[in-house]
Structures are given as C-alpha cells and as structure tokens.
C-alpha positions as CSV (number, residue, x, y, z in Angstrom):
1,M,-10.2,9.0,-8.9
2,Q,-6.5,9.1,-9.5
3,G,-6.0,5.8,-7.7
4,T,-8.9,4.1,-9.4
5,F,-7.8,5.2,-12.9
6,S,-4.2,4.1,-12.4
7,I,-5.2,0.6,-11.1
8,T,-7.9,0.2,-13.9
9,L,-5.3,1.0,-16.6
10,A,-2.8,-1.4,-15.0
11,A,-5.4,-4.2,-14.9
12,I,-6.2,-3.7,-18.6
13,L,-2.5,-3.9,-19.5
14,W,-2.0,-6.9,-17.2
15,S,-4.7,-8.8,-19.0
16,S,-2.5,-9.1,-22.1
17,G,-0.3,-11.6,-20.3
18,G,-2.2,-14.8,-20.9
19,V,-2.4,-14.6,-24.7
20,L,1.3,-13.7,-25.1
21,I,2.6,-16.3,-22.6
22,K,0.6,-18.9,-24.6
23,A,2.0,-17.7,-27.9
24,I,5.7,-17.5,-26.9
25,S,7.7,-20.7,-27.5
26,L,10.0,-20.3,-24.6
27,D,9.5,-22.1,-21.3
28,A,8.1,-20.5,-18.2
29,Y,11.5,-19.6,-16.7
30,Q,12.8,-18.1,-19.9
31,I,9.7,-16.0,-20.3
32,S,9.9,-14.8,-16.7
33,F,13.6,-14.0,-17.1
34,W,13.3,-11.9,-20.3
35,R,10.0,-10.2,-19.2
36,S,11.5,-9.1,-15.9
37,L,14.7,-7.9,-17.5
38,F,12.8,-5.6,-19.8
39,A,10.6,-4.5,-16.9
40,I,13.6,-3.5,-14.8
41,F,14.9,-1.2,-17.6
42,T,11.4,0.2,-18.1
43,I,10.9,1.1,-14.4
44,F,14.4,2.6,-14.1
45,A,13.8,4.7,-17.2
46,I,10.5,6.1,-16.0
47,V,10.8,6.2,-12.2
48,K,14.5,7.0,-12.0
49,P,14.9,5.9,-8.4
50,R,17.9,7.4,-6.6
51,H,18.2,4.7,-4.0
52,L,16.3,1.5,-3.1
53,T,14.8,0.6,0.3
54,F,16.0,-2.7,1.8
55,D,13.9,-2.9,5.0
56,T,12.3,-6.2,6.0
57,S,8.8,-5.4,4.7
58,T,10.1,-4.3,1.2
59,I,12.3,-7.5,0.9
60,I,9.4,-9.8,1.9
61,A,7.2,-7.9,-0.6
62,S,9.8,-8.3,-3.4
63,F,9.9,-12.1,-2.8
64,A,6.0,-12.2,-2.8
65,Y,6.1,-10.3,-6.1
66,A,8.7,-12.6,-7.6
67,F,6.8,-15.8,-6.7
68,T,3.5,-14.2,-7.9
69,L,4.9,-13.7,-11.4
70,I,6.9,-16.9,-11.8
71,F,4.1,-19.1,-10.5
72,F,1.6,-17.4,-12.8
73,V,3.7,-18.0,-15.9
74,I,4.2,-21.6,-14.9
75,A,0.5,-22.0,-14.3
76,T,-0.4,-20.4,-17.7
77,K,1.9,-22.8,-19.4
78,L,0.5,-25.9,-17.6
79,T,-3.2,-25.2,-17.5
80,T,-5.7,-22.9,-19.3
81,A,-5.2,-19.2,-19.2
82,A,-8.6,-18.8,-17.7
83,N,-7.8,-21.2,-14.8
84,A,-4.5,-19.5,-14.2
85,I,-5.8,-16.0,-14.0
86,L,-9.0,-16.8,-12.1
87,L,-7.3,-18.8,-9.5
88,Q,-4.6,-16.1,-9.1
89,Y,-7.4,-13.7,-8.3
90,T,-8.2,-15.6,-5.1
91,A,-5.7,-13.0,-3.8
92,P,-8.5,-11.0,-2.1
93,I,-9.2,-14.0,0.1
94,Y,-5.8,-13.9,1.6
95,V,-6.0,-10.1,1.7
96,L,-9.1,-10.4,3.9
97,L,-7.7,-13.2,6.1
98,F,-4.4,-11.4,6.9
99,S,-5.4,-7.7,6.7
100,R,-6.3,-7.7,10.4
101,F,-2.8,-8.8,11.4
102,L,-0.8,-6.7,8.9
103,L,-3.0,-3.6,8.5
104,N,-5.2,-3.7,11.6
105,E,-8.3,-3.6,9.3
106,T,-11.4,-5.4,10.8
107,V,-13.1,-8.4,9.2
108,S,-16.8,-8.9,9.6
109,K,-18.6,-12.3,9.8
110,T,-20.2,-11.5,6.4
111,Q,-16.8,-11.2,4.8
112,L,-15.7,-14.5,6.4
113,V,-18.7,-16.2,4.8
114,L,-17.7,-14.7,1.5
115,V,-14.2,-16.2,1.9
116,I,-15.8,-19.6,2.4
117,V,-17.9,-19.1,-0.8
118,A,-14.8,-18.1,-2.7
119,L,-13.0,-21.2,-1.5
120,A,-15.9,-23.3,-2.7
121,G,-15.4,-21.7,-6.1
122,M,-11.7,-22.8,-6.0
123,V,-12.7,-26.4,-5.4
124,I,-14.9,-26.4,-8.5
125,F,-11.8,-25.8,-10.7
126,F,-10.5,-29.2,-9.6
127,L,-13.7,-31.0,-10.5
128,D,-12.9,-30.5,-14.2
129,S,-11.6,-33.5,-16.1
130,I,-8.2,-32.0,-16.8
131,S,-4.8,-33.7,-17.1
132,P,-2.4,-34.2,-14.2
133,Q,-0.4,-31.4,-15.8
134,G,-3.4,-29.1,-15.6
135,V,-4.0,-29.9,-12.0
136,K,-0.4,-29.0,-11.3
137,G,-1.0,-25.8,-13.2
138,N,-4.0,-25.0,-11.0
139,V,-1.9,-25.5,-7.8
140,F,0.7,-23.1,-9.1
141,A,-2.1,-20.6,-9.9
142,I,-3.4,-20.8,-6.3
143,M,0.1,-20.3,-5.0
144,S,0.5,-17.3,-7.3
145,G,-2.8,-15.9,-5.8
146,F,-1.5,-16.4,-2.3
147,F,1.7,-14.4,-3.0
148,F,-0.2,-11.8,-4.9
149,G,-2.4,-11.3,-1.9
150,L,0.7,-10.9,0.3
151,F,2.1,-8.4,-2.1
152,L,-1.1,-6.4,-2.1
153,L,-1.1,-6.2,1.7
154,L,2.6,-5.2,2.0
155,S,2.2,-2.6,-0.8
156,R,-0.7,-1.1,1.1
157,K,1.3,-1.2,4.3
158,N,4.2,0.6,2.6
159,R,2.1,3.0,0.6
160,R,3.6,6.2,2.1
161,E,7.1,4.9,1.4
162,H,8.5,3.5,-1.9
163,P,6.3,0.5,-3.0
164,I,8.0,0.5,-6.4
165,D,11.2,-0.6,-4.7
166,A,9.6,-4.0,-4.0
167,V,8.7,-4.3,-7.7
168,L,12.2,-3.5,-8.8
169,L,13.8,-5.8,-6.3
170,G,11.2,-8.5,-7.2
171,N,12.1,-8.3,-10.9
172,G,15.8,-8.5,-9.9
173,L,15.0,-11.7,-7.9
174,I,13.1,-13.2,-10.9
175,V,16.1,-12.5,-13.2
176,L,18.5,-14.2,-10.7
177,I,16.3,-17.2,-9.9
178,C,15.3,-17.9,-13.5
179,S,18.7,-17.4,-15.0
180,T,20.1,-19.9,-12.5
181,I,17.4,-22.4,-13.5
182,M,17.9,-21.7,-17.2
183,M,21.7,-22.3,-17.1
184,Y,21.2,-25.4,-15.0
185,G,18.9,-26.8,-17.7
186,A,21.3,-25.8,-20.4
187,F,24.2,-27.7,-18.9
188,H,22.1,-30.8,-18.7
189,D,20.8,-30.5,-22.3
190,P,22.2,-33.3,-24.5
191,R,22.9,-30.8,-27.3
192,G,25.3,-29.0,-25.1
193,A,25.0,-25.7,-23.3
194,A,26.9,-23.8,-26.1
195,D,24.6,-25.0,-28.9
196,E,23.2,-22.2,-31.0
197,Y,19.7,-23.2,-30.0
198,I,20.6,-23.3,-26.3
199,L,23.2,-20.5,-25.7
200,Y,23.4,-21.4,-22.0
201,G,19.6,-21.0,-21.8
202,Y,19.5,-17.5,-23.3
203,A,18.7,-18.4,-26.9
204,I,15.6,-16.5,-28.2
205,S,14.0,-16.0,-31.6
206,T,13.2,-12.6,-33.0
207,A,9.4,-13.2,-32.7
208,D,9.7,-14.3,-29.1
209,S,12.0,-11.3,-28.3
210,V,9.4,-8.9,-29.5
211,M,6.7,-10.5,-27.4
212,V,8.7,-10.7,-24.2
213,A,9.7,-7.0,-24.7
214,F,6.0,-6.2,-24.9
215,L,5.4,-8.2,-21.7
216,G,8.2,-6.5,-19.9
217,I,7.4,-3.0,-20.9
218,L,3.6,-2.8,-21.3
219,Q,2.4,-5.8,-19.3
220,I,4.7,-5.6,-16.3
221,G,6.8,-2.4,-16.2
222,I,4.3,0.4,-16.8
223,P,1.3,-1.4,-15.2
224,Y,3.2,-1.9,-11.9
225,I,4.2,1.7,-11.8
226,L,0.6,2.7,-12.3
227,F,-0.5,0.1,-9.6
228,T,2.0,1.2,-6.9
229,R,1.0,4.8,-7.4
230,G,-2.7,3.9,-7.3
231,I,-2.5,1.8,-4.2
232,K,-1.5,4.9,-2.2
233,F,-5.1,6.1,-2.5
234,V,-7.1,2.9,-2.5
235,R,-7.5,0.2,0.2
236,A,-5.9,-3.2,-0.6
237,L,-9.2,-4.9,-0.8
238,D,-10.7,-2.3,-3.1
239,A,-7.6,-2.4,-5.3
240,S,-8.0,-6.1,-5.7
241,L,-11.6,-5.5,-6.8
242,I,-10.6,-2.9,-9.5
243,A,-7.9,-5.3,-10.7
244,M,-10.6,-7.9,-11.4
245,L,-10.7,-6.4,-14.9
246,E,-7.7,-8.6,-15.6
247,P,-9.3,-12.0,-15.0
248,V,-12.3,-10.9,-17.0
249,L,-10.3,-9.7,-20.0
250,N,-7.5,-12.2,-19.9
251,P,-9.5,-15.3,-21.1
252,V,-11.2,-13.1,-23.7
253,W,-8.0,-12.2,-25.4
254,V,-6.8,-15.8,-25.2
255,F,-10.0,-17.0,-26.8
256,L,-9.9,-14.4,-29.6
257,F,-6.3,-14.8,-30.5
258,V,-5.4,-18.4,-29.5
259,G,-8.8,-20.1,-29.6
260,E,-8.6,-21.6,-26.0
261,S,-12.0,-21.6,-24.4
262,P,-12.7,-22.1,-20.7
263,S,-14.7,-25.1,-19.5
264,L,-18.0,-25.0,-17.7
265,Y,-16.3,-25.7,-14.4
266,T,-13.9,-22.8,-15.0
267,V,-16.7,-20.4,-15.8
268,T,-18.8,-21.5,-12.8
269,G,-15.9,-21.5,-10.3
270,G,-14.6,-18.2,-11.7
271,L,-18.0,-16.5,-11.5
272,I,-18.3,-17.6,-7.8
273,I,-14.8,-16.2,-7.0
274,L,-15.4,-12.9,-8.8
275,A,-18.8,-12.5,-7.2
276,A,-17.4,-13.2,-3.7
277,V,-14.7,-10.6,-4.3
278,A,-17.2,-8.1,-5.6
279,L,-19.5,-8.5,-2.6
280,Q,-16.5,-8.2,-0.2
281,S,-15.9,-4.8,-1.7
282,V,-19.5,-3.7,-1.5
283,F,-19.7,-4.6,2.2
284,T,-16.3,-2.9,2.8
285,T,-17.4,0.3,1.1
286,R,-20.7,0.3,3.0
287,S,-18.9,-0.2,6.3
288,L,-16.5,2.7,5.5
289,N,-19.5,5.0,4.6
290,I,-21.3,4.2,7.9
291,Q,-18.1,4.9,9.9
292,F,-17.6,8.2,8.0
293,F,-21.2,9.5,8.7
294,R,-21.0,8.4,12.3
295,G,-17.8,10.4,12.6
296,V,-19.4,13.4,11.0
C-alpha cells in the first residue's frame, strides 16, 4: 500500500508536465536546465543525502534518467503533448523485454504477444497526418520511453540501495548537458551572447521562472522522491502500470488549459498501448498469485 500510494501520487504530479512545458516560452534545453536545477535543490533539501553512490549501475541509471527527461521535453515541444506522453509510456515494453536479463524475471508467451500489440499501437501514431517536426517529436518520445524503461529496471535492481542517487546524478547531468547546449546557442546568436534577452542562454522571464520552479519542485523533485521510495515495494512492471495515471491525465490538463486536443490516431494508438500495459500487469499479478499459493 505504501509503494502504491507513493507511485500514484508521483504519477499525478508528473502529469502536470505537459501543460507547463507547452506554456513556457523557453526552448526544450532551457526548460530542462532550469527544471533540473530546481529539482536538485528540492531533493537535497528533503532527502539530505550524506554521500552519493557512483557504482556502474547507478551511473547508467542516471544517464537513462537524464535522457528520459530531456527527450520528453523535446518531444512535447515538437509534437502534441498526448503523443509525447503516450509514446513515452511504451516504457513497459522495454521493461518486459529486458527484465529477464537484468532482473531474472521470467517472460511468458502471452506477455510477448502483448508487446507486439503495444508495438502496433506505436505504429498507429505515425499514420497521422502530422508535420515532419511532429514525426521527429514522436521519435524523441519513443526514445524517452526506451530510457524510461531502462531507468525503471535499474531502479528496481537497486531498490535496496540508494535509487534517489541516480535521480540526483541524472539531474546534474541534465544541468551540465543543457547548459553546454544553451551557451553554444548563445554564442552563435546574432544578437550576441551578452544581450539582455540572451544572457549566455540563461535569460528567463518572471512568468517562466515561476513555471519552471513548479516543474522542478512539484513535477520532478518531490514525485521522484516518492517514486524511488515506492519502487522498493513494487515490481518494475507493476510500477509502470500505476504510473499510467500520468499519460491519462497529462493530455486532459493540456486540453483544459491549452486547448490542444489529441487526434483519432493518437487516441486509438494510445488506448492500444495502455490496454497492452494493463493486461501485462494483470497476467503478471495472476502469475505471482499462482506461484504464492503453490509455495504455500
């Protein structure tokens, strides 16, 4: 119950990302930079880690986390919020495909069929008559889903250690990567890097600063603390199912506050993906119950 509640609350807070990313006037790298900067301070203030773990698994998980967040922001800027979040939630497909190698968790034939069904749902997204920019956004969303799946697996693998370390290191990586890209763009801006509207890539309005602060504190910092605590008690696949609240709520907030509505292809493909993920969890839970009663 503790794990379920923590991940549920994290998913609800995560779902606010789409509408704010759409509303902020900054580019994807600037949003990622400021959001992660606020997230770092939030996590340090709440968790107060005395030291960070730098083992191989944690470092790989931190890179997976960083690419998940950066690619998702890029995808949300390029395509619809619904496409970005639903394609990111193909993560359970990768969890299922690689859990046997990383977690020694068995995969049934039924689950493999559901993976194929989910892949078919992904294909439907590309049948929509969207711009080349939108197609590029869809690709970034799928890449975000891949790295999110890898992060889920590694978080589950390290659940008895310090999974929040990967989140802290990952946000640090985002700040480093995005600040480098921001400054590179600033020095190639015809207005000059020192222009008051550029400030070496760090210029930000008051309204945008409030929104990125919300993203860093309430959409990233606190939710990932809740998630890394909840994953200690919940299987990686089941955690990804609970987190499906995010792709359900994210397009709703965007529709209500921004007016962006998903297409028929998005709704169809998204429902197929979510249904496949839900069925995976049902079969997983049933299998665990059978194994438990046999053991008794």
